[in-house]
N, C-alpha and C positions, 0 to 999 in steps of 0.2 A: 255925896252921902252920909247919912249919921251912923255911925255903927249898931246896929240894932240886936246884938248878941253879946253874952259872956263869954260862954265857953265855948272853944274847940277842939273837937274829938275826933278821934279815926277807929276805925274797927272792921275787923274781916268781913266780908259777905262772899255769899258763893259764885261770885262773877266778879271778885276782884277787890278794893280797900273803897271804905265806904268814909264819906268826908260829911261832919256832924256840925249843927251851930245848935247849943242847946238843945241835943238831945235830936234834931230835926236833921233827915235829909238835904243836902243842898242840890239842888238843880244849876243846870247850866242855861243863859239868855233863853236859849228853845225849850227849854223846861224838862230838859233832858237829865236824869238821874246824876251827879258826879262822883262816879264809881271810875276808878283809878287801877291800873295793871298791877304796882308796885306799891308794899307799904314804905319804901323809902322816899317815893313819889307823893303819897297822899300827906307824908308826911311835912314832907317842902312846902306843898300847896298849905298845909295847916298853919304851919308857920310864917306864911305871907298874911295871914288871917288874925291871925293873934298878935303881929305887931301891930296892926291897924290901930290908930289913937281914936278919941272920938269921932273927928272925920275923918271917914276913908278914903283914901287916896289909891284908885284903880291903877294909877304907874309905877306902884310900888310892888305891885302883884304880877309879875312877869310870868309865872308859872302860870297862875290862874288865869291869866288871857291866852295862853299858851293850849292850855287842856282844853278852854271853850272852845278854841278853833277846830283843834279835833276833833271834838265830840260832837261840835256843832256841824262843822264844815267840814272836813277831810273824810268823814264817816257817808257823810251824805253827797259828796259831789267827788269820789275818789279820782273818776277817770278825769276829771277834768283838771284836779291839782295836778294830776302824772303830766297831762296835757302842758298844762301851764310852766312846771319844772322844766321840764324837756327843752322849752326853748331857749331856756338860759345855755344851753348845750348847744343847740342851734348856734348861738352866736356869742359863745364862749368867752370871756377876757383875753383866756391864755391861749384862744388862737389866733391873738393881733398884738403884732409885735412894731416897736419904735424903726422905723430906718433911721434916728439919730436923736441922742449925740451916741457917741459910741459909749459914756458910760450909764446909761442909762440902756442901750442895746444889750450892754455884758449883764445887767441887773436880771432883764429878764430872762435870759437864757437860767435863771433858776425856775423857771415854768417848765422847762422840759422833761425836770425829775416828775413831774406831775401827770406830764402827760405820756407818759413812758410808763408811769405806773395803772394810769388808766386805761392802758392797752394790755398791759398785763392782769389786770384785776377784771377788769369787764369787758375785755374785746371791744375796744372802741377806740380806736385811732383816729383824733382830730387832726383835720387838715390846719395848717397854718399860714396866716399872708404876713406882708410888709405895709405899715400903712393902713389908710382906711378905705382901703379896695373890699368890699366884699368878700368872705371868702365860702363858699355851699360844701357842707357838709352830706358824705356818702349815705344812700340811704343805709347800707348795713351800718356805718358807724351810729347813726340816729336808731336804729333799732336793738342796737347793745345798749346804747343809754336809756333806751325806756325800760328794757328789761331791767336793768340796774334802780331803775327808779321806781321800775313795779314791784319791786323783789322789799321795797322795805316796809316796816308797817309803819300805821298811821302818824303814831307818835314822831316817828322817823322823817316822815313827810312833809311834819308839820316844821320841825328845825330845817328840815332841807330847805323848803321853801324861803323860811328866813336866809339862811347861809347864802345860797345862790343870790337871792338878791340883794343882799347888802353889797357882796363880794362882785359882782355880776359873773360867776363861773361856777358852775354844775360840778365842775371835775374839781372846785379845791372845795364844795360842799360834801361831796360823796368822801372825800379824803378826809377831812373830818368826822364825819360818822364812821368811817372804817377805823381809826385811830392813829392814820395816817400821817395827821397834822391836829396840833390845839386849832381853838375857834383863835387865837391872839396871833398863831403863825399865818394862817390863812387870811388875815385881814390884811396881815403885815404884807402879805403876798399879791394882795389884790388892792394897793396903795403905793406900788414901787414910783409910779410917773409921780403920784399925789408926794409920796418922800421926797422924790429928785428936784422936784419945782420948790420945795420950800423949803432947800437945802442953797438953792441957787438964788432965788431972789426973798427969800423970808416966809413965816409961817403966818396965819392968818388965825387971830383967836376966835372967829365967828365958826371957820374951818375946822379949828381944833377942835372944838364943844359938839360940832358935828359929828366928826369923826369918833368921839369917845360916847357918843351914843349909839352910836351903828355897831361898835365894838361891844358892847355891851348888850344889845339885842346880840349879838352872834354868840357873847357866852351863855345867854340863855338858856338859848335854844341848842348849844352845847350839853347843857345843863341837863335839861329836858331829854336829851336821846341815853344819858348817864342815869338819869335817876327811872327812867321808865325801862330800862333793860336790869336793874338791880335785884 
């Protein structure tokens, strides 16, 4: 798509911060006004639009994409989104441990710190299994996880969905929202097995490129959380 505007500005509105192109209010793909909760977030989104060249590249506007997800998707289907995120807790990566080799088993013990944190912070104790056998989480644990998810703002929910999707772990996603982990550390913890295999057999260029893309998605999600709170 060709760039169709010259000036990008932000100003305060009664219900948030407006994002304007050549003085005109920008709307989401679903035609909702692009109103943002903080000036910091509005400025960051505006900067993505300022940096576009003659040919606009949506892939270079990750915050804009996430904001549109919140305004057009999360707010319209919040309960469905909560249920979708909860499924990552039902089958959380941190609940499934390797039986061997010993070195990988030892590395996965790091995950216990975050399961303990989850229990202390949200009152949810996830069961753990070894190997590929499915482990059923208790109704009490799932109810506690749902409360933790439902307590999040719409912007946090959008970020949490990304974080949990990339890592396969609701626990790691919640830890990033809470400031217990950076997105980079959460990503590394979610890839202990991949890192171990790369050490043993060597890395794969295509896999590394995909990992870099996923890590960037997590950084953008964490940035959304930070800016929406600023």
